[in-house]
C-alpha positions, 0 to 999 in steps of 0.5 A: 483548524479541523474544519479548515483541514477537512475543507482543504482535503475535500478540495484536494480530492476534487483537484485530483479528479480534475487532473485525472479527467483533463490532464491525464489524457494528454500526459505521458506515463512519466508525467502522470507519475509526477502528478500522482507523486505530487498530489499524494504528498500534498494529501498527506500534508493536508492530513497533517502527516509528515513523511519519512522515507528511507529508500536509498536504492533505486526501486528495481523492476519488481513486485512491490509489497508492504504491510497494510495499516490504512487507506493512507498506505497507497498514498505514502507509497505513491509519494515515493513511487506511483504504482498500480495497486491491487485493491479489493472491489469495495474501495471502488465504491468509496466517494471520490477516493474510489474514483481516483484510485480507478483513474490512477490504475488501481486493479480491483479484485472481488473477494473469493472469486477464483476467476477474478484472481486469474484475471488479476494475475494476468493483468499483473504479469502484463503490467510488470512486463510493460515496465509499470510498477505494481504493488499489493498488500499480501496480508489481504486486509488492514491490520492494527499496528503492532500486528502482522497477519500471515501473507497470502501467497496467491499474487506472489506468483506474478513476480515468478512468472514475470521473472522479477524480484519482490521489493518489500517495504515496512510501513508504520505511523508514529506519534511525536514520541516515536510510538505507534500512532493509534489514529492510523489504524483502519480496522474492524467497524471503522468506516472510511469517514471515521478514519479520515476524521480521526486522522484529521483530528490527530496531531504529530503523525509521521508516516515512516516507509523503509525499503528492505532487502530485495527478494529473488524469485528465480526457482522459488515457489509462491508460498516460500516467497510469502513466508520469506517476505513476511519474515523480512517485513516483520524484521523491518518493522522491528517485530519478533515472532514466527512468520505465521503468528499474529499478533506479533510484539512490536517494541515501541520506539524502535526504528523499522529496521493460473496458479493463484489460489482463490484466497482473500483479496488484498485490500 
């Protein structure tokens, strides 16, 4: 079964590359979104992941954010609403996945380069202005489930300049008993290959994505937005604690209720 799932996953990645190479040039933006949504949902099914989405309201023209657990996060969000993601440049070098991310509009950023952050910032504002959905992970890197790192404030400025709100989501991966699933964690020395193998070997994983209250940005400062967004996401995950404290306690089984600074780049 494991070998079969691995072969199906590799085949699905090549199918995605073929869609990007041969269909995208002749497909409208809406058509491309439909391809990305279907492909992402099938990827998660192949990995044995059930998707549970609680997003009852239309997603506004906004800057979408979420906590960051795994490389899977992009595909969970894309299964709801395909977005242009901000990701660190290392991902571009990942076999197959990096190429697919580039072809589906991912914005790659080099860690610690102020000039790169300014370029990304302008690209984000322009993309939002064109009506595209844009997303990033403000922790700047993945964190183990049960923790929530402080949010970097730099890219929140894009929402202020584009005059759109911030739409936060809470994302977590659960086992059959409703506890946080350890196989989803993508931290430390874990490689992308290690993570893929662990996920394919796991059983009964559910990706749970919950829409949270929209955060207005009119008259706000990016640092205020980052702190408020952190509180909202922590609350949505059922975590308790001050916004700058990590790790925070996560009760098992609870439902998840330029100006930019050259800080760490999002993953």
